[in-house]
C-alpha positions in Angstrom: 77.1 -26.3 -43.0 76.5 -24.3 -45.7 72.8 -23.7 -46.7 71.9 -23.6 -50.6 70.7 -20.0 -50.6 74.2 -18.9 -49.0 76.3 -21.0 -51.8 73.9 -19.4 -54.6 74.4 -15.9 -53.0 78.1 -16.7 -53.2 78.0 -17.6 -56.6 76.4 -14.5 -57.9 78.8 -12.1 -56.0 81.8 -14.1 -57.6 80.2 -13.9 -61.2 79.3 -10.1 -60.7 83.3 -9.1 -60.3 84.4 -11.3 -63.3 82.1 -9.7 -65.7 83.7 -7.2 -67.4 83.0 -3.4 -67.0 81.7 -2.0 -70.0 83.8 1.4 -70.7 83.1 4.6 -73.1 85.8 4.6 -75.6 86.7 8.4 -76.5 86.7 9.4 -80.1 88.9 12.1 -81.4 87.8 14.4 -84.0 90.0 16.7 -85.8 88.8 19.7 -87.7 89.6 21.2 -91.1 90.4 24.8 -92.0 87.1 24.4 -93.7 85.0 23.9 -90.8 83.3 26.9 -88.8 83.9 26.2 -85.2 84.0 28.7 -82.8 84.1 28.7 -79.1 83.1 25.3 -77.1 79.5 24.7 -78.4 78.6 21.6 -79.6 79.2 20.9 -82.9 77.0 19.3 -85.7 78.0 18.3 -89.6 76.5 19.7 -92.4 76.4 17.4 -95.4 76.3 18.9 -99.3 74.9 16.3 -101.5 75.8 18.5 -104.7 78.4 16.3 -106.3 79.8 19.4 -107.8 80.4 21.2 -104.6 84.2 21.6 -103.5 83.3 21.1 -99.8 80.8 17.8 -99.3 80.9 17.7 -95.5 81.6 20.5 -92.9 81.4 20.9 -89.3 80.0 23.7 -87.3 78.9 24.6 -83.9 76.2 27.9 -84.6 73.2 27.5 -82.5 71.2 29.0 -85.6 71.5 26.1 -88.3 68.3 25.1 -89.3 69.1 23.1 -92.8 71.9 20.9 -92.4 72.1 19.8 -96.1 72.8 23.2 -97.7 76.0 24.2 -99.4 79.3 25.3 -97.6 80.2 29.3 -97.8 83.1 28.6 -100.5 80.1 27.0 -102.7 77.7 29.8 -102.3 75.9 28.9 -99.4 75.3 31.5 -95.7 78.1 31.9 -93.7 77.2 30.7 -90.0 75.8 32.8 -87.2 78.4 33.2 -84.6 76.5 33.3 -80.8 77.3 36.6 -79.8 77.3 38.4 -82.9 74.1 37.6 -84.0 73.1 40.8 -87.0 69.8 41.4 -84.8 71.7 42.6 -81.8 74.1 44.7 -83.5 76.4 42.2 -84.9 80.2 42.8 -85.6 80.6 45.0 -82.7 
């Protein structure tokens, strides 16, 4: 004879197996020639809010970016500093 607690535990175990597993979906990102990606550091996106800008959005992975709303280098902005080629360490060796 099954007790009420045994039946309740069995129902819980069965329903737990039936629940869908939540999976993480991968997102594929492609980069343009305007992007400034060097190496395998995590990237971030700069957005230029100037309506006359040639490049409105561009990806970069420099660890030294502070302003993500500045213009792209093609629009007169600064070129991002590449890790390992910092100007204060002797730069372009």
